[in-house]
RODO-2510 file (C-alpha; in nm, 4 decimals, decimal comma):
residues 300
     n   res          X          Y          Z
     1     m     5,7344    -4,2847    -2,0546
     2     t     5,3664    -4,2477    -1,9680
     3     p     5,4229    -4,1282    -1,6128
     4     i     5,6781    -3,8786    -1,7389
     5     l     5,4338    -3,7516    -2,0011
     6     a     5,1595    -3,7357    -1,7429
     7     a     5,3898    -3,5428    -1,5159
     8     d     5,4895    -3,3113    -1,7958
     9     s     5,1212    -3,2600    -1,8906
    10     l     5,0307    -3,1849    -1,5287
    11     g     5,3192    -2,9480    -1,5008
    12     d     5,2207    -2,7727    -1,8213
    13     f     4,8615    -2,7489    -1,6914
    14     v     4,9805    -2,6068    -1,3630
    15     d     5,2134    -2,3613    -1,5318
    16     r     4,9413    -2,2542    -1,7786
    17     w     4,6604    -2,2025    -1,5311
    18     s     4,8393    -2,1133    -1,2098
    19     d     4,8205    -1,7400    -1,2716
    20     e     4,4480    -1,7552    -1,3534
    21     a     4,3758    -1,9770    -1,0512
    22     l     4,5774    -1,7471    -0,8230
    23     a     4,4030    -1,4402    -0,9548
    24     s     4,0605    -1,6085    -0,9088
    25     i     4,1474    -1,7002    -0,5559
    26     v     4,2563    -1,3445    -0,4848
    27     v     3,9282    -1,2109    -0,6268
    28     l     3,7228    -1,4513    -0,4134
    29     v     3,9220    -1,3750    -0,0961
    30     g     3,8919    -1,0018    -0,1669
    31     a     3,5158    -1,0309    -0,2139
    32     v     3,4754    -1,2243     0,1111
    33     l     3,6929    -0,9668     0,2958
    34     i     3,4922    -0,6803     0,1523
    35     w     3,1653    -0,8465     0,2525
    36     w     3,2992    -0,9153     0,6046
    37     v     3,4133    -0,5559     0,6540
    38     f     3,0873    -0,4216     0,5140
    39     r     2,8768    -0,6424     0,7458
    40     r     3,0886    -0,5628     1,0527
    41     v     3,1060    -0,1871     1,0013
    42     g     2,7411    -0,1679     0,8959
    43     r     2,6173    -0,3707     1,1891
    44     k     2,8091    -0,1481     1,4369
    45     t     2,6663     0,1599     1,2740
    46     v     2,3133     0,0208     1,2838
    47     n     2,3486    -0,0802     1,6514
    48     r     2,4800     0,2626     1,7387
    49     m     2,1793     0,4265     1,5646
    50     i     1,9379     0,1909     1,7382
    51     s     2,0870     0,2537     2,0823
    52     r     2,0107     0,6279     2,0403
    53     r     1,6391     0,5522     1,9990
    54     g     1,4124     0,5293     2,3003
    55     d     1,1822     0,2482     2,4056
    56     d     0,8636     0,4361     2,3170
    57     a     0,6486     0,3749     2,0079
    58     a     0,8422     0,6264     1,7963
    59     g     1,1710     0,4686     1,8955
    60     t     1,0416     0,1198     1,8116
    61     d     0,9258     0,2357     1,4724
    62     d     1,2663     0,3979     1,4033
    63     v     1,4356     0,0679     1,4939
    64     q     1,2166    -0,1191     1,2500
    65     r     1,2836     0,1387     0,9776
    66     i     1,6604     0,1183     1,0332
    67     n     1,6576    -0,2613     1,0262
    68     t     1,4515    -0,2643     0,7073
    69     l     1,6896    -0,0269     0,5315
    70     w     1,9892    -0,2296     0,6536
    71     r     1,8426    -0,5545     0,5115
    72     v     1,7759    -0,3865     0,1790
    73     l     2,1283    -0,2449     0,1682
    74     q     2,2765    -0,5861     0,2473
    75     t     2,0796    -0,7480    -0,0367
    76     v     2,1891    -0,4838    -0,2865
    77     v     2,5557    -0,5032    -0,1902
    78     a     2,5479    -0,8858    -0,1970
    79     v     2,4078    -0,8869    -0,5500
    80     l     2,6654    -0,6356    -0,6644
    81     i     2,9515    -0,8387    -0,5162
    82     v     2,8340    -1,1673    -0,6657
    83     v     2,7850    -1,0160    -1,0118
    84     t     3,1174    -0,8353    -1,0028
    85     v     3,3079    -1,1408    -0,8828
    86     g     3,1452    -1,3648    -1,1443
    87     l     3,2248    -1,1340    -1,4364
    88     t     3,5790    -1,0734    -1,3088
    89     i     3,6607    -1,4445    -1,2819
    90     m     3,5196    -1,5061    -1,6316
    91     m     3,7433    -1,2345    -1,7688
    92     i     4,0431    -1,3809    -1,5872
    93     w     3,9917    -1,7207    -1,7475
    94     g     3,9334    -1,5678    -2,0891
    95     l     3,5716    -1,6659    -2,1101
    96     p     3,3575    -1,4458    -2,3372
    97     i     3,1192    -1,2376    -2,1290
    98     g     2,9502    -1,0670    -2,4209
    99     p     2,6893    -1,3414    -2,4823
   100     l     2,6276    -1,3727    -2,1106
   101     v     2,5713    -0,9984    -2,0798
   102     a     2,3393    -1,0086    -2,3802
   103     v     2,1404    -1,3020    -2,2423
   104     g     2,1310    -1,1421    -1,8996
   105     g     2,0089    -0,8172    -2,0527
   106     a     1,7344    -0,9960    -2,2418
   107     v     1,6271    -1,1901    -1,9333
   108     g     1,6349    -0,8687    -1,7317
   109     v     1,4135    -0,6927    -1,9868
   110     a     1,1649    -0,9822    -1,9835
   111     v     1,1577    -1,0008    -1,6088
   112     g     1,1274    -0,6247    -1,5920
   113     f     0,8192    -0,6237    -1,8130
   114     g     0,6627    -0,9167    -1,6322
   115     a     0,7402    -0,7909    -1,2807
   116     q     0,7342    -0,4173    -1,3291
   117     g     0,4509    -0,3827    -1,0779
   118     f     0,6475    -0,5742    -0,8165
   119     v     0,9596    -0,3690    -0,8843
   120     r     0,7592    -0,0454    -0,8640
   121     d     0,6103    -0,1544    -0,5293
   122     v     0,9501    -0,2421    -0,3849
   123     i     1,1112     0,0863    -0,4968
   124     a     0,8194     0,2863    -0,3609
   125     g     0,8345     0,0919    -0,0332
   126     f     1,2050     0,1635    -0,0037
   127     l     1,1440     0,5371    -0,0506
   128     i     0,8549     0,5362     0,1981
   129     v     1,0778     0,3748     0,4634
   130     a     1,3798     0,5922     0,3815
   131     e     1,1807     0,9179     0,3799
   132     h     0,9807     0,8259     0,6895
   133     q     0,6539     0,9343     0,5274
   134     y     0,4533     0,7536     0,7985
   135     s     0,5184     0,5196     1,0864
   136     i     0,3537     0,2233     1,2520
   137     g     0,0628     0,3497     1,4608
   138     d     0,0015     0,6598     1,2427
   139     v    -0,3455     0,7150     1,1006
   140     v    -0,3105     0,7772     0,7283
   141     r    -0,5016     0,7916     0,4057
   142     i    -0,3348     0,6215     0,1129
   143     a    -0,4787     0,4995    -0,2181
   144     d    -0,8350     0,5967    -0,1079
   145     v    -0,8034     0,3817     0,2075
   146     s    -0,7890     0,5245     0,5621
   147     g    -0,6732     0,3479     0,8752
   148     e    -0,4025     0,2881     1,1342
   149     v    -0,0684     0,1660     0,9947
   150     q    -0,0104    -0,1901     1,1227
   151     t     0,2953    -0,2901     0,9152
   152     i     0,5200    -0,1292     0,6563
   153     r     0,6758    -0,3758     0,4139
   154     l     0,8827    -0,3116     0,1069
   155     r     0,5961    -0,4190    -0,1191
   156     t     0,2822    -0,3343     0,0781
   157     t     0,1546    -0,1214     0,3647
   158     v    -0,0999    -0,2813     0,5940
   159     l    -0,3780    -0,0646     0,7381
   160     r    -0,6613    -0,1400     0,9793
   161     d    -0,9643     0,0879     0,9530
   162     l    -1,2115     0,1917     1,2243
   163     d    -1,4342    -0,1068     1,1483
   164     g    -1,1446    -0,3474     1,2059
   165     n    -1,0973    -0,4314     0,8382
   166     v    -0,7364    -0,4915     0,7287
   167     h    -0,6242    -0,3420     0,3957
   168     h    -0,3087    -0,4424     0,2112
   169     v    -0,2125    -0,1458    -0,0075
   170     p     0,0625    -0,1946    -0,2726
   171     n     0,3251     0,0755    -0,2216
   172     g     0,3404     0,1442    -0,5926
   173     a    -0,0295     0,2511    -0,5847
   174     i     0,0432     0,5238    -0,3305
   175     t     0,0618     0,8579    -0,5054
   176     v    -0,0434     1,0801    -0,2112
   177     a     0,0016     0,9815     0,1530
   178     s    -0,1977     1,1934     0,4022
   179     n    -0,0675     1,1467     0,7547
   180     y    -0,3190     1,2587     1,0185
   181     t    -0,0996     1,1875     1,3210
   182     q     0,2591     1,2851     1,2458
   183     e     0,4236     1,4910     1,5168
   184     y     0,0978     1,6608     1,6204
   185     s    -0,2693     1,6887     1,5161
   186     q    -0,4842     1,9920     1,4642
   187     v    -0,8494     1,9454     1,5588
   188     v    -1,0830     2,1942     1,3930
   189     v    -1,4165     2,2306     1,5745
   190     d    -1,7029     2,4419     1,4326
   191     v    -1,9655     2,5375     1,6873
   192     a    -2,3016     2,6465     1,5407
   193     i    -2,4831     2,9326     1,7194
   194     a    -2,8379     3,0443     1,6404
   195     y    -2,8801     3,3817     1,4700
   196     d    -3,0966     3,5248     1,7447
   197     q    -2,8205     3,4724     2,0062
   198     d    -2,5584     3,7262     2,1144
   199     i    -2,2617     3,6159     1,9042
   200     d    -2,0029     3,8063     2,1107
   201     e    -2,1265     3,6419     2,4267
   202     a    -2,1181     3,3009     2,2535
   203     i    -1,7641     3,3571     2,1347
   204     a    -1,6530     3,4538     2,4866
   205     v    -1,8176     3,1449     2,6349
   206     i    -1,6603     2,9143     2,3763
   207     g    -1,3151     3,0620     2,4282
   208     d    -1,3416     3,0331     2,8025
   209     e    -1,4534     2,6698     2,7816
   210     a    -1,1635     2,5919     2,5404
   211     g    -0,9201     2,7402     2,7896
   212     q    -1,0628     2,5425     3,0788
   213     f    -1,0452     2,2266     2,8693
   214     a    -0,6735     2,2774     2,7963
   215     a    -0,6063     2,3555     3,1671
   216     d    -0,7822     2,0433     3,2867
   217     p    -0,5160     1,8212     3,4602
   218     e    -0,6479     1,5124     3,2798
   219     w    -0,6035     1,6757     2,9353
   220     e    -0,3282     1,9305     2,9860
   221     a    -0,0548     1,6863     2,8707
   222     s    -0,2415     1,6191     2,5441
   223     f    -0,2219     1,9835     2,4280
   224     m     0,0766     2,1012     2,2271
   225     d    -0,0303     2,4685     2,2352
   226     a    -0,3095     2,6755     2,3840
   227     p    -0,6426     2,6518     2,1957
   228     q    -0,6977     2,9157     1,9305
   229     l    -1,0336     3,0820     1,9007
   230     l    -1,0468     3,1817     1,5367
   231     g    -1,3855     3,3515     1,5627
   232     v    -1,6732     3,3546     1,3170
   233     d    -1,5873     3,1308     1,0244
   234     a    -1,9073     3,1238     0,8237
   235     l    -2,2667     3,2497     0,8150
   236     g    -2,4737     2,9412     0,7386
   237     e    -2,8339     2,9087     0,6390
   238     s    -2,9555     2,8685     0,9979
   239     s    -2,6521     2,9322     1,2159
   240     v    -2,3321     3,1258     1,2733
   241     k    -2,0269     2,9015     1,2828
   242     v    -1,7565     2,9775     1,5367
   243     r    -1,4269     2,7949     1,4741
   244     v    -1,1870     2,6698     1,7387
   245     l    -0,8475     2,5113     1,6672
   246     l    -0,6936     2,2593     1,9086
   247     r    -0,3351     2,1436     1,8560
   248     v    -0,2962     1,8161     2,0418
   249     d    -0,0868     1,5036     2,0660
   250     p    -0,1572     1,2686     1,7757
   251     d    -0,3028     1,0020     2,0055
   252     a    -0,5606     1,2514     2,1336
   253     r    -0,6843     1,3671     1,7950
   254     w    -1,0306     1,2112     1,8070
   255     t    -1,0775     1,1779     2,1838
   256     s    -1,0063     1,5484     2,2411
   257     r    -1,2603     1,6447     1,9740
   258     r    -1,5324     1,4318     2,1262
   259     e    -1,4603     1,5596     2,4752
   260     f    -1,4573     1,9214     2,3654
   261     l    -1,7903     1,8860     2,1847
   262     r    -1,9361     1,7308     2,5008
   263     r    -1,8095     2,0170     2,7163
   264     i    -1,9309     2,2848     2,4729
   265     k    -2,2805     2,1327     2,4642
   266     i    -2,3021     2,1325     2,8438
   267     r    -2,1613     2,4849     2,8758
   268     l    -2,3909     2,6388     2,6116
   269     d    -2,6918     2,4748     2,7746
   270     r    -2,5911     2,6141     3,1095
   271     e    -2,5424     2,9657     2,9668
   272     g    -2,8705     2,9517     2,7829
   273     i    -2,7096     2,9887     2,4405
   274     e    -2,9075     2,8046     2,1742
   275     i    -2,7567     2,5631     1,9288
   276     p    -2,9817     2,5641     1,6169
   277     y    -3,1648     2,2493     1,5247
   278     q    -3,4248     2,1609     1,2687
   279     h    -3,7912     2,2290     1,3517
   280     l    -4,0800     2,0268     1,2076
   281     t    -4,4137     2,1904     1,1462
   282     v    -4,7116     1,9562     1,0896
   283     m    -4,9931     2,0891     0,8727
   284     v    -5,3376     1,9226     0,9056
   285     k    -5,5397     1,9401     0,5822
   286     g    -5,8465     2,1621     0,6111
   287     e    -5,7326     2,3403     0,9272
   288     s    -5,5393     2,6559     0,9765
   289     p    -5,1810     2,6237     1,1023
   290     v    -5,2734     2,7833     1,4339
   291     a    -5,5608     2,5388     1,4941
   292     a    -5,3464     2,2441     1,3929
   293     a    -5,0728     2,3557     1,6308
   294     d    -5,3210     2,3976     1,9137
   295     e    -5,4664     2,0516     1,8501
   296     l    -5,1243     1,8849     1,8537
   297     s    -5,0190     2,0679     2,1702
   298     s    -5,3377     1,9975     2,3632
   299     p    -5,2987     1,7309     2,6360
   300     g    -5,6165     1,5479     2,5482
***
């Protein structure tokens, strides 16, 4: 009798739970199939996008950005699939999901309050990568810190400043990102000319030197457009400021400025055009200014 009862009990168990077990297996197989198709199609799409990028710095940065977004998307889809499968199987077996949802909601709220800074950083990092606000190698100013972008992570952006210091900036702290080297750079150079000089002659000399600079074979490739001579920009206390605008490749932003200033100094000296500088007059107590000047200038 016992084996028969055991067989009957096993049969009843199988009859009672076969539908639920079959439905659970179908859900699991369906989830695995969906994940496999998603990974396969997504990987092909990512590889196709990467193959279109070049091997230069911009292409390398785009590849990193695409891979970062792909990893984030995989994580999000995996979490959604696991949660959906878990809740579906619980419903199939008639398990109450209300308490679980309530507990999960409470835990989520607690974690949200405790890790809201982390969540904010991750969301901001995802948007920075997705919107391509700046790239590796760009010189930027974010959160009152300036430097070259070394790494872009979902939580932080790593910068290295001119002194070699490395700064880890939380992405959630970035409210304004100033990119100094995206696509092209504009170099604004103000050349000071003394008031007693012929300003029209000075402007002509500065414009001619800017044109020669852009036509130099060593620098020609760095210029995006011809230099623009904007003319007199301000009348200062001791000089007239002439403004020149250079639109150059981002990598030549600072080197082109230094080279142009060097060339302008040499050219103005050669043309006899004075760049104003501070003069120091020494007064000797008890003597007239003329006598004091004669005494200081005498060779003895």
